[in-house]
C-alpha positions in Angstrom: -5.8 29.1 -2.7 -8.6 31.5 -3.8 -10.7 33.3 -1.3 -14.0 35.2 -1.6 -15.5 38.3 0.0 -18.1 38.1 2.8 -20.9 38.8 0.4 -19.5 36.0 -1.9 -19.5 33.6 1.1 -23.2 34.3 1.7 -23.9 33.7 -2.0 -21.9 30.5 -1.9 -24.0 29.2 1.0 -27.2 30.0 -1.0 -25.8 28.2 -4.1 -24.8 25.1 -2.0 -28.3 25.1 -0.5 -29.8 25.2 -4.0 -27.7 22.3 -5.2 -28.8 20.2 -2.2 -32.5 21.1 -2.7 -32.4 20.0 -6.3 -30.5 16.8 -5.7 -32.7 15.8 -2.7 -35.9 16.4 -4.7 -34.9 14.5 -7.8 -33.2 11.6 -5.9 -36.1 10.7 -3.7 -38.7 11.3 -6.4 -36.9 8.7 -8.5 -36.1 6.2 -5.8 -39.1 6.3 -3.3 -40.7 3.1 -4.6 -37.4 1.2 -4.6 -36.7 2.3 -1.1 -40.1 1.0 0.0 -39.4 -2.3 -1.6 -36.0 -2.5 0.0 -37.6 -2.0 3.4 -39.9 -4.9 2.7 -37.0 -7.2 1.9 -34.9 -6.0 4.7 -37.7 -6.8 7.1 -37.7 -10.3 5.9 -33.9 -10.6 6.5 -34.3 -9.3 10.1 -37.3 -11.7 10.8 -35.2 -14.6 9.5 -32.5 -13.8 12.1 -30.2 -11.8 9.9 -28.2 -8.7 10.7 -27.3 -5.5 8.8 -23.5 -5.3 8.3 -22.3 -1.8 7.4 -19.0 -1.8 5.6 -16.8 1.3 5.5 -13.5 1.6 3.7 -12.6 5.4 3.7 -12.7 7.5 6.8 -16.0 9.1 5.7 -17.5 5.7 4.9 -16.4 4.4 8.2 -18.4 7.2 9.9 -21.5 6.1 7.9 -21.0 2.5 8.8 -20.9 3.4 12.5 -23.9 5.7 12.0 -26.0 2.9 10.5 -25.0 0.6 13.4 -25.9 2.9 16.2 -29.3 3.9 14.6 -30.4 0.3 14.2 -29.1 -1.0 17.6 -30.2 2.0 19.6 -33.5 3.2 18.2 -34.5 6.7 19.1 -38.2 6.0 18.7 -39.8 4.7 21.9 -41.3 1.3 21.5 -39.4 0.2 18.4 -37.2 -2.8 18.6 -33.4 -2.7 18.5 -32.2 -4.3 15.3 -28.8 -6.1 14.9 -26.4 -4.0 12.9 -22.6 -3.9 13.0 -19.9 -1.7 11.5 -17.5 -3.9 9.7 -14.1 -3.2 8.0 -14.0 -4.5 4.4 -11.4 -7.1 5.2 -13.5 -8.6 8.0 -16.7 -9.0 6.1 -16.1 -12.5 4.9 -15.3 -13.6 8.5 -18.4 -12.0 10.0 -21.2 -12.4 7.4 -23.8 -15.1 7.7 -26.4 -16.4 5.1 -29.3 -14.2 6.2 -27.3 -11.1 6.8 -27.8 -7.9 4.7 -24.8 -5.7 3.8 -24.7 -2.0 3.2 -21.7 -0.4 1.6 -21.1 3.2 0.5 -20.1 5.3 -2.5 -22.2 4.3 -4.2 -24.7 3.2 -1.6 -25.4 -0.5 -2.2 -27.6 -2.9 -0.1 -26.9 -6.6 -0.7 -29.7 -8.9 0.5 -29.4 -12.6 -0.3 -27.2 -12.0 -3.3 -29.5 -9.3 -4.7 -28.0 -5.8 -5.0 -29.9 -2.6 -4.5 -27.8 0.3 -5.8 -28.6 3.9 -5.2 -26.5 6.6 -7.0 -27.3 10.2 -5.9 -27.5 12.7 -8.7 -24.5 14.9 -7.8 -20.8 15.0 -8.3 -20.3 16.7 -4.9 -19.1 14.0 -2.4 -20.7 15.9 0.5 -24.1 16.0 -1.2 -23.9 12.4 -2.2 -23.1 11.4 1.4 -26.0 13.5 2.8 -28.5 11.9 0.5 -27.2 8.5 1.4 -27.5 9.4 5.1 -31.2 10.3 4.6 -31.7 7.1 2.7 -30.4 4.8 5.4 -32.2 6.8 8.0 -35.5 6.2 6.0 -34.7 2.5 5.7 -34.2 2.3 9.5 -37.5 4.2 10.2 -39.7 2.5 7.7 -38.5 -1.1 7.9 -40.5 -1.2 11.2 -43.7 -0.7 9.2 -43.4 -4.2 7.6 -42.8 -5.9 11.0 -46.4 -4.8 11.9 -47.8 -6.6 8.8 -45.4 -9.5 8.4 -46.1 -10.6 12.0 -49.9 -10.1 11.6 -50.3 -7.0 13.7 -53.5 -5.0 13.2 -52.5 -2.3 15.7 -51.5 0.3 13.1 -48.6 2.6 13.7 -49.4 3.2 17.4 -47.2 5.7 19.3 -44.9 5.9 16.3 -47.6 7.1 13.9 -45.8 10.3 13.2 -43.1 8.2 11.4 -45.6 6.7 8.9 -49.0 8.4 9.3 -50.5 6.7 6.3 -50.6 3.4 8.1 -52.5 4.4 11.2 -55.9 3.3 9.8 -54.7 0.2 7.9 -55.8 -3.2 9.2 -55.4 -5.4 6.2 -52.3 -7.4 5.2 -52.1 -6.2 1.6 -48.3 -5.6 1.4 -48.5 -4.0 -2.0 -50.7 -1.3 -0.5 -48.3 -1.0 2.4 -45.4 -0.5 -0.1 -47.3 2.4 -1.7 -47.9 3.9 1.7 -44.2 3.7 2.6 -43.3 5.2 -0.8 -45.4 8.2 0.0 -43.9 8.4 3.5 -40.4 8.5 1.9 -41.4 11.5 -0.2 -42.9 13.2 2.8 -39.7 12.7 4.8 -37.5 13.9 2.0 -39.6 17.1 1.8 -39.1 17.5 5.6 -35.4 17.3 5.4 -35.3 19.6 2.4 -37.3 22.2 4.4 -35.1 21.8 7.5 -31.9 22.1 5.4 -33.3 25.3 3.9 -33.9 26.6 7.4 -30.4 25.8 8.6 -28.5 27.1 5.6 -31.0 29.8 4.4 -32.5 31.3 7.5 -29.2 33.0 8.5 -26.8 32.6 5.5 -24.2 34.7 7.3 -24.0 32.3 10.3 -21.8 29.6 8.8 -19.4 32.1 7.2 -18.9 33.7 10.6 -18.1 30.3 12.1 -15.8 29.6 9.2 -13.9 32.8 9.7 -13.4 32.1 13.4 -12.3 28.6 12.8 -9.9 29.4 10.0 -8.2 32.1 12.1 -7.7 29.6 14.9 -6.3 26.9 12.6 -4.0 29.4 10.8 -2.7 30.5 14.1 -1.7 27.0 15.1 -4.9 26.1 17.0 -6.6 22.7 17.1 -10.3 21.9 16.5 -11.8 19.4 19.0 -15.1 17.8 18.0 -17.5 15.7 20.1 -21.0 14.4 20.4 -23.0 11.4 21.6 -24.4 8.4 19.7 -25.3 9.4 16.1 -23.7 12.8 16.8 -20.5 10.9 17.7 -20.5 9.4 14.2 -21.1 12.9 12.8 -18.1 14.1 14.8 -16.1 11.2 13.2 -17.3 12.3 9.8 -16.5 16.0 10.4 -13.0 15.0 11.5 -12.5 12.8 8.4 -13.5 15.8 6.2 -10.8 17.9 7.8 -8.0 15.3 8.1 -8.7 13.4 4.9 -10.4 16.1 2.8 -11.3 15.9 -0.9 -8.6 17.4 -3.1 -7.3 20.1 -3.4 -8.1 21.1 0.2 -5.3 20.7 2.7 -5.6 18.5 5.8 -6.3 20.5 9.0 -5.5 19.9 12.7 -8.6 18.3 14.1 -9.1 15.8 17.0 -12.2 13.6 17.6 -12.9 13.4 21.3 -15.2 10.4 20.7 -12.6 8.2 19.1 -10.6 6.6 21.9 -12.6 3.8 23.5 -10.0 3.3 26.3 -10.3 6.9 27.4 -14.1 7.0 27.1 -14.7 3.8 29.0 -12.1 4.7 31.7 -13.8 8.0 32.4 -17.3 6.6 32.2 -16.5 3.7 34.5 -14.4 5.6 37.1 -16.1 9.0 37.1 -19.2 9.1 35.0 -20.4 9.9 31.5 -20.8 13.6 32.3 -17.0 14.2 32.1 -16.3 12.2 28.9 -15.3 15.3 26.8 -14.5 17.9 29.5 -11.7 15.8 31.0 -10.1 15.4 27.5 -10.3 19.2 27.0 -8.6 19.6 30.4 -5.8 17.4 29.1 -5.5 18.8 25.6 -7.2 22.2 25.2 -5.3 25.5 25.1 -6.2 29.1 24.5 -6.6 29.6 20.7 -8.1 26.1 20.2 -11.7 25.5 19.2 -14.3 23.1 20.6 -17.2 22.1 18.3 -20.1 20.3 19.9 -22.8 18.3 17.9 -26.0 17.7 19.8 -29.5 17.0 18.7 -31.0 18.0 22.0 -28.9 20.9 22.9 -28.8 19.8 26.5 -26.6 16.6 26.9 -24.9 16.9 30.3 -21.4 15.9 28.9 -21.7 18.4 26.0 -22.7 21.2 28.3 -19.8 20.4 30.7 -17.4 20.3 27.8 -18.4 23.6 26.4 -18.2 25.2 29.9 -14.7 23.7 30.3 -13.7 24.9 26.9 -14.8 28.5 27.6 -13.0 28.5 30.9 -9.8 27.4 29.2 -9.9 30.1 26.5 -11.2 28.0 23.6 -13.6 29.3 21.1 -16.8 27.3 21.1 -19.2 26.2 18.3 -22.4 24.2 18.7 -24.6 22.5 16.0 -27.9 21.8 17.7 -31.4 20.5 17.2 -34.9 21.1 18.7 -34.9 24.8 19.8 -31.2 24.7 20.7 -31.9 23.5 24.2 -29.9 24.8 27.2 -26.8 25.5 25.1 -28.6 28.0 23.0 -30.8 29.4 25.8 -27.9 30.0 28.2 -25.4 31.2 25.5 -23.0 28.4 26.2 -21.3 28.6 22.8 -19.9 31.5 20.9 -21.5 30.3 17.6 -24.7 28.4 17.5 -26.4 26.8 14.4 -29.8 25.2 15.2 -31.8 22.7 13.1 -35.3 23.5 14.4 -36.9 20.1 14.5 -37.8 17.5 17.1 -37.2 14.6 14.7 -33.7 13.3 15.4 -32.9 11.7 12.0 -33.9 14.9 10.1 -31.8 17.0 12.6 -28.8 14.9 11.9 -29.2 15.1 8.2 -29.4 18.9 8.3 -26.5 19.1 10.6 -24.4 17.1 8.2 -25.2 19.7 5.5 -24.2 22.4 7.9 -20.8 21.0 8.7 -20.1 20.0 5.1 -20.8 23.6 4.0 -18.6 24.8 6.9 -15.8 22.6 5.7 -15.9 24.2 2.3 -16.2 27.7 3.7 -13.1 27.3 5.8 -11.0 27.0 2.6 -12.7 30.1 1.1 -12.6 32.7 3.9 -10.0 35.4 4.1 
C-alpha cells in the first residue's frame, strides 16, 4: 500500500478540503429550493400523524438511519417539538410503515412521501463526501421543517427563540407559504455556507493536526492495539459511522481493529441503571483497554461527564487519547484531557457534527497513507 511524506499528507488534507468545498457549494446551490419544498411536504406528513422512517442497509447507512432518528426525536433546539422518527432495517420496513409515514433511505438519499420520491444525488464519487452532504441535508430538513409548523398551524409568532435557525422568518406574519419556501431556500444556502466555513476551519486551520493523529493511530493499530470509539446521542451515531469506516471500509483499504463502546445496549443500560450514565464508557475501558490501545471521543460540547471520565480512565490505563470536539473544545481541550484534540469552533450542534464527520473521514483515509 502506498504511503506519502508528511508534506504530502498536509497537501492531501488541503486537497480533500477543496473537494468538499466545491461539492458542498454546488450541491446546495442546485438543491436549495427542492429542500425547502421537501420540508413543506414533510411538515404535512407529521401534522397528519405520520412518522419519518430511516432505512439503513450497509453499516454506514445504519449509522445515518440512527442519526436521523435521534435528531428528530431528541431536538437540540430548546422549544422545538420532538418528532417521531425510527431507524428501520430494510426487511422490517413493510411491517412498520403506515400510510402517512415518510421514508428516508441512503445512497442515494431518497425521501418517499405518500408515494412521491425526492431523490438527492451529491456531485461526488467519494463515498465520504457523499455521506457528509447527505448528513447536512437531513440536518437541514430537521431544522427547517419546524418553520412550516408555525405557518400551517396559523402561528404569527415568528421564529421566536429559535430565530437563529431561520432568521428570515422573524418578521413574517402572513400565511403565504410560497414566500416561506423562498425564505427557507435562502436559509438552506446560508447554512450550507456555514458548514463550508466550519469544515475549512477544522481541516484547514491546522492541516498537520489530522496527519499527526493518523500517525499515532496507525502505529497503535500496526502494533496490535485496538481503537475504542464513543460519544453520546448524535455523537454516538458518529462513533457508529467511524467504526463502520474502519471495520467495513471502502476497497482497497483493509479492515482495522476498532470497537464501538456505544453499541451494546445491554451493557449501557446495565451501567446506567445500576451505577449512572457517568461510567458508561469508563467501565468498558476498564474491562477492555490495555496499554497500546487508543480511545477516541466524539463530543460536541467537550464537557460531557461520561466522555471526560472515559478519557481520564484511558490515560490512566496507558491508552493514547483523541478527541473530536465542538464549541471552544470545552473542558477536554482546556484541561488537556486528550493527547490529540481537533475542535470544530461553533456553537451550532448540527454544523459541528457535519464538520466532525469530515474530520474523521479524512482521518480514515490518512491512516492508510501514513508511514
